[in-house]
Residue, then its C-alpha position, 0 to 999 in steps of 0.5 A: m315747176k316749183r311751189v313758192h307760196i301757200a296762200a291763205t285765201l284764193l284772193d291772196a293767191q291771185l294778188a301775189v300771182d299778179a304781183l309776180s306776173s308784173l315781174g314777168i314770172v310765170t305762175h299757176i294757181f293750184n287748188a283754186n276750187a278746192a275750198g268746197a272740199l274743206g272738211e272732206v280733206p285737210f285744210m292743208q291740201a285745200q289751200p291755194e298754192i302758187w307755182v312757178d313755170d320756170d324752176s330758175q325763177e323760183t328764188s326771185a318769185r320767193e324774194a318778190l313775195a317776201g317783199l310784198h308781205n314785209a312792206p310797209p303800210r302806206d301813209e294816209k291823206k286827209c282831205p283838205h275839204c271833208g277831213e276824211h282819211n284817204p290811202g296815201n296812193f288815193l289821188s282823190c278823196w273817196q268821200c267827197g271826190w276832192a283832189l288830195p294834196d301830194 
């Protein structure tokens, strides 16, 4: 097993693990419950760590995670009905439910 990432929060770690899992990379999160020990142990020892099962997938996991962190933000869509701004991946407006343009 090899450590490929240290996440700032457990949520960030879970998002990274989900992304790697979608690529077929088996991972584990260590220190998932260590946040409660902050103050008792150094913070660097309490942050969630992502480890890959197969050492040969270390490079591809690191590349995939680097791609996630460097991804440009998605465009926004303006609702033609209420004028609310929505993330580019939304199909309908979160405010009024109106269908958004492609």
